[in-house]
C-alpha positions as CSV (number, residue, x, y, z in Angstrom):
1,M,30.1,95.9,49.9
2,K,27.2,93.7,49.0
3,K,25.9,96.1,46.4
4,G,29.2,96.2,44.7
5,I,29.5,92.5,44.8
6,R,25.8,92.3,43.0
7,I,26.8,95.0,40.5
8,F,30.0,93.3,39.7
9,A,28.3,90.1,39.4
10,A,25.9,91.0,37.0
11,I,28.3,93.0,34.8
12,A,30.4,89.7,34.6
13,V,27.2,87.7,33.5
14,V,26.2,90.0,30.7
15,F,29.8,90.0,29.4
16,V,29.8,86.1,29.9
17,L,26.5,85.9,27.9
18,A,27.5,88.3,25.4
19,S,30.6,86.6,24.4
20,C,29.1,83.3,23.7
21,K,28.3,82.3,20.4
22,K,24.4,81.6,20.1
23,Y,23.2,79.0,17.6
24,S,19.4,78.8,16.8
25,S,18.4,75.3,15.2
26,G,17.0,77.0,12.3
27,N,19.9,79.0,11.0
28,M,22.9,77.3,12.5
29,I,26.1,78.4,11.6
30,Y,28.6,75.6,11.4
31,P,32.4,76.4,11.8
32,A,34.4,75.7,8.4
33,A,35.6,71.9,8.0
34,E,37.6,70.3,5.5
35,R,35.7,67.9,3.4
36,K,36.5,65.5,0.4
37,I,34.1,65.2,-2.7
38,R,35.0,62.5,-4.8
39,F,33.5,62.4,-8.3
40,E,33.1,59.0,-10.2
41,L,32.1,58.6,-13.9
42,Y,31.6,55.3,-15.6
43,T,28.9,53.8,-17.4
44,N,27.4,50.1,-17.4
45,Q,25.9,50.4,-20.8
46,D,27.2,49.7,-24.5
47,F,27.5,53.0,-26.3
48,S,30.3,51.6,-28.7
49,G,28.1,53.0,-31.7
50,D,27.2,56.4,-30.3
51,A,29.6,59.0,-31.7
52,S,27.6,62.0,-30.3
53,V,29.8,64.7,-28.5
54,I,29.2,64.9,-24.7
55,N,30.5,67.8,-22.2
56,F,30.6,66.9,-18.6
57,S,31.3,69.4,-15.6
58,I,31.6,68.5,-11.9
59,F,30.2,71.0,-9.2
60,I,29.9,71.5,-5.4
61,R,27.8,74.0,-3.6
62,N,26.3,75.2,-0.7
63,S,22.9,77.1,-0.3
64,N,24.5,80.2,-0.5
65,R,27.2,79.9,-3.3
66,T,28.9,77.6,-5.9
67,L,32.3,76.2,-4.3
68,F,33.5,74.5,-7.2
69,D,32.5,74.3,-10.6
70,S,34.8,72.7,-13.4
71,A,34.4,71.7,-17.0
72,L,35.5,68.2,-18.3
73,A,37.2,67.9,-21.6
74,S,34.4,67.0,-24.3
75,M,34.3,63.4,-25.3
76,R,32.2,61.1,-27.4
77,I,29.7,59.2,-25.6
78,Q,31.0,55.9,-26.8
79,D,34.5,57.3,-25.2
80,I,32.7,57.0,-21.3
81,P,34.8,54.4,-19.4
82,D,33.1,51.3,-18.1
83,A,33.3,50.8,-14.0
84,L,36.7,49.2,-14.1
85,H,38.1,52.5,-15.6
86,K,35.9,55.0,-14.2
87,L,37.2,58.7,-14.2
88,V,37.7,60.0,-10.8
89,F,38.3,63.4,-9.7
90,E,38.5,64.2,-6.0
91,K,38.0,68.0,-4.5
92,T,38.5,69.2,-1.1
93,V,36.4,71.9,0.0
94,N,36.5,73.7,3.3
95,D,32.6,74.3,4.0
96,N,30.7,72.6,6.7
97,Y,27.1,73.1,5.6
98,D,24.8,71.0,3.6
99,L,26.4,70.6,0.1
100,A,25.0,69.6,-3.0
101,A,27.2,68.2,-5.5
102,G,27.4,66.5,-9.0
103,F,27.6,66.2,-12.6
104,R,26.0,68.6,-15.3
105,Y,26.1,67.4,-19.0
106,E,25.1,68.5,-22.6
107,I,25.0,66.1,-25.4
108,H,25.4,68.4,-28.6
109,D,22.1,68.5,-30.5
110,V,20.3,66.9,-28.0
111,G,19.8,68.7,-24.6
112,T,21.3,69.4,-21.0
113,S,20.7,67.3,-17.7
114,A,22.1,66.9,-14.6
115,F,22.9,64.5,-11.7
116,I,22.9,65.7,-8.2
117,D,23.6,64.2,-5.0
118,T,23.8,65.8,-1.3
119,S,26.2,65.6,1.7
120,K,25.0,66.5,5.3
121,A,27.1,69.3,7.2
122,G,29.7,67.2,9.2
123,N,30.0,64.4,6.6
124,P,34.2,64.7,5.9
125,F,33.9,62.5,2.6
126,K,31.3,61.8,0.0
127,I,31.6,60.1,-3.1
128,I,29.3,61.0,-6.1
129,D,29.0,57.9,-8.0
130,Y,27.5,58.5,-11.2
131,S,26.7,55.9,-14.0
132,F,25.8,57.3,-17.2
133,Q,22.6,55.9,-18.8
């Protein structure tokens, strides 16, 4: 009888251990979570004389893939709004890994650049505040 109880207990322990999710500290798997990223674009400088065309895009990515990537309408640099009239976009993603998010921009006949910020896993809301210089 004791041998049968021991075998049953050993099998029960194996099933319990096999059914538990294990997380290693180096490669942690996070459950999906809804997170909001707010993009704010403006300038504090006077570009009133600069009619160069600029293309902005906004993006969100984790270490494995791009979750969101969207181009904004082309505009002239002089049309980038000041801080009181900033362009604001908000995107909700369902991902609980560390994220990188930001702005990419291209000025015609000049080049490309980017502004990137990060949001740690578990942070439900992040503002990407970009003052174009």
